[in-house]
N, C-alpha and C positions, 0 to 999 in steps of 0.2 A: 495424509494430503492436507488437512486442515485439522489444527489443534489449538484449542482454547488454552493459554498458558498464563494468563495474567487478569488481574482485575482492578479496579480501585484508581485507574488513571485519571487525572483531571485535568483541564486545561481552561484557562480564562479565555471564554470563548469572543472578547473582544479582538483577538487575533484575526479570527475571521473576517472581520472588517477589515483589517489591514490585508488579507490574503484578496481580498474582492479588488483590491486597487493596484494587485501586481500586473505588470504587463505581460503579455500572452504571447508566445511562439507556437506555432503550428508544426506538427512532426507527422511523417508518414511511417507507419512500422517498416522497419528495415532500412531505412534512412539513416546517413550519418548524423552524429549529434555535434557537428562543427558550428553550427549556429547559436550555440548557448553562452551568451556573455558570462565571463568568470568573476565579473566583478559585481554582479548585482542579482537578487533574487527576482525570478520569472517563473509562470507557468509556461509548461511544456504541454501542449494538447494535443492528442490524438483525436481529431473530429471522424465521426462515424455517421454512418445513414441514419441510424436510430439512437445515437447517443454520442457520449464523448466521456472521456478519460484524461485527466490532466495531472502531471506530476509537477510539484516545484522543484527549481533547480537551485542550488547554491542557498538552500534554505537558511544556513546557519550564518549567511552574512545579516540578513534582514531581522532574523528570529534566533540569535545565539542563547538566550534564556531559554526557549522552548528546546532548541536542538540539545542542550546541557541537561534539561530535565528529563527528557526522553531517554539519553544515554543513561543517566543516573536509575531512572525506573527499570530499564531493561537489564542494566548490570545487576541487578536483584533477582532476574528471571533466568538470565542466561550467562553461562561462564564463557565468553569469547570475548576478545579485544572488542571495543566497539570506540567509532567516530562521530563526531558530531556533523561531519561532512556529509554521512550518509543517511541523515534524517531528512525525510521529505514529508509533504502533505500530498494526499491524493483528493480530487474532486471526481465524482462520477455522477452521471446524469444519463438516464434513458438505458439503453441496451449496450454491453461491451460485447461483442461477439467471442466466441471460443478462439482462445490464442495462447501461447506461452511467453512468456516474458522475454525482453531481448536484453543485450548489453551484459550478458555474463550473469544476471539477476537469475539465479536458480531457486531462490526462496526468499521468503520476507515475514517480518513480522509487522503485521497491520494493528493499528490501535483505533477503536471506534472515537470518533471526536462527536460528530452532530449526525444526525439522522442515518447513524450507521444500519440501523434494522430497516431503511426504507428499500434495500435491496437484497437480493438472494444471490449468493455466490456458488456458481456450479462448477464442479470439478469432476473429472472423469480421468481413468487409469488408460484408456484405450487412445490410442494414437489416430482416431478416424474422426476427422470432423463432421464427416457426414452424419455418423450415428451417435455425435455428441451427445443430443438432447436425450436419447433413448438409454443411454448407460452413463449417468452423471449422479454424484450426491449433492444434494443441497445444503448449505451452511447461510446462516443469518448473524451478522455482527451484532454486537450491541455497543453503546457507546460506553467508553471507559474501560472495555476488555480488549486484552491483547490476544492476537491469534498468529499461529504460524502457519504458513500456507506455502505449498509447494508450487511455485509457478513456472515448473519445467513441465507440469501436467497440464493437459489442456484445461483450460478455465474460463468461465464468462461469468459476466454481472448483469442479473435482470433487474432493472431498477424502474424508478417512475420519472417523472420531469421534477422532482425534489432533488435539490444538491445533497449529495453525501460527501461527507468529509471523514478522511482517516488520516493518521499518521503511519507511515511506512519507513521501514528499515530494511534494506536489501542486503543479501548475503550471497557471495560467488559460492559459498558451501552449498552443499546438497540438503534437503530438507532433513534427512537422517542424522547428517552430521550435527546441524544445529538442535535438532530434537532431542540428540543424546547429552547434550550440553544444558538443557531447561532444569531449573531448579523447582520442582513443583512446591506451592505453599511456602516459600522461604518467608516473603514478607506480605502474605494478603490478608 
């Protein structure tokens, strides 16, 4: 459900200053993605009652060096074809309620960038939102570490008012398929 698969990723944090200046579009879970411009990098934010989660879209346009560095780093961890177009930043604040990712995102590799340990990710095998918090496992990310997460399992983020930044790479393949392609210890 959640597997630590890498460490020692570093990023020049000046990128975070640029991220804060990106335009923001709001998205509701289940809506279509047709309002995202294809020619610039933007934040797509899911605004929630107790928090928010935002994903950059078209990240490789404004941050091509970051996208290339992430692909290079991940190519030493997992043996699957990787594209810079699938590299994005995530920003979470507060609580992200139990959900499954949408748009065919079955699993992802998240890499802690800044304040990644300021939140707890909770994951459950059960399909029941009502009993989610009674039957979940807690995980805490660390800056510089890479994690494989099964986003088709119900998961939630319990955070604070501190912005938490991660890099994410989403896959249409299943968690087990990607996990079977991981090379532990190859370059750490």
